[in-house]
Phi, psi and omega in degrees: 000133174265133183255150175301148184287342186255034176298135176289157177236173184302323179300330178292327177292318177299319179295320178296322180299321177295319181292328182274351182301125181084354179252312178270156176276136169279100189281151186283159172253115190256151175223159176211127183297322182292322177294319178300317180295319180296322186269341186067034184211170175257112188250130173242135182241117177276112191272072177288352171295345178263007178289161175305135186069006173085012176198167179298342188300335178300326183301305182293320181297315181292319180299323180283310188288327182293346180265359179292148175285166178299323179295317179294322178296325178295330181286332179092172187244150166229142178213164173229141188188151172282350173156317184284315173298323179302313181292320178298318179294314181300316180293313181296324178297312180297317181295338180254013173073032176227181186235142182245137170246124190241125171277121181231140177303144181299337180261018178296146179305139183302322182299327181284321175298315180298324178295319178297316180296323179301321182273012173084011179277154174265134181257128176244108183284151174213165180266110185293339181279336186236346183242147181264115185292327179296318180293320178296317179296319179296323179295319178294318178302316181292319184284325188246355179074016182285162179264128179281130173243095185287161183286334182209337184275065182200128183299329181281331172295312181299315180297319178297316178297327181297341179294337174295319177290322177300314178300312181299319178298316179296320179295319178296316179297322178296333178271357183075025183252146173236113181288142172275327186221138170241131179240132184217144176293158179221121171251266173284339174104005182292316181295309184293333176294313180290317179297317179300318180297315181294317182290320179293332177292318181281323185227085189303333184263004184291143174273136178246119183245139177265138175245129185220161175289145174301134183089350179228034185266054184294328176292315179302313182289327178293321177296323180289322185269338182085008178217162182292120178261156182243140177285147180286329184247159176251345178221167174123019176227148176289343182274064188302330186292339186234032174265111175224155184292322187198156175301146177294153179295315180292314181293324180294328178301328176273313187291332180295337179256340186263330188277143177274320182184185181223158178225136180254130183246150177274166175301319180298320178293326175295315180296320178296321179291326175302318180291321177299318179295319179292316186287316189260330183252350178064037176233152175259123182233139179282165184304310179295325182288342182258008185301320181295316177295321179298321179297323179285313184294329182274001178078017181288341179233133181283109182239006185305127177075008185249165173262125190231137173242124175241152178256126171263103202266345181199147181235021184269084184239136176289152182302323182297322180288319179295326176295326176299319178293316180300323180297326178288333180290000000 
């Protein structure tokens, strides 16, 4: 396999952590005795749903945008996202004195659109089933001279996301814990690439598992085949935050060597995990953001007798969707 020349390394995560100091929230590592008893394992949940803008995405966006030159900041930013990267980019742009224009699917959750508008970003809707967001973004860049900040195919984005894993590793070490398994959601693969790098540095033997929606389990299938697989559909899961066509080229170069396996969860399992997080951990997590916890709670990964760290990656959920979860409870 040939790898891109600009793969991030562990030192880039350390550098990103310094840049994010005082900007990003150091999110807590949560535990619950009832969940441990139910699972027969020791479970730690990294609550990135409590991060600035409500998801881990702020980390990578700020690490990338804060490095722009003054001339580039004057040109402005363009990004595409179903919502969490959009909010992270909009916030990081405002904090760094530039402006963001965000391409968002027309069916993006209302709470995520409102978050972008709050941070001063402009929202450009598109149809994710019929329009190509990369092509639309490239057209805006060409017409307006803006700088593209992609959701995952960027070494500084990956390094920024990896600071969530760095924090979790430091928190676990402070508690005297060594995880056997780390479970993280995977869309384009930027977060799990950075988290995997940070966790493997601290705990070389740890297993890294990807959690994805059923029907959009491109990482799981790619690990099985040894090549990047593509999903047949572009829509059709409640986990809007982690629906992507295929693993990124840059992220796959890391994930193909770091990941142990993948687990695919149903919409119902995501909703059930949302309720478990609310009931036992007292946090609100969106469907895509709770995928890792859902994979563990549904038994998709064997964790019996092990120490496990999962990431709850986003909490930007509309009331109607949360009510769907409550109805199942």
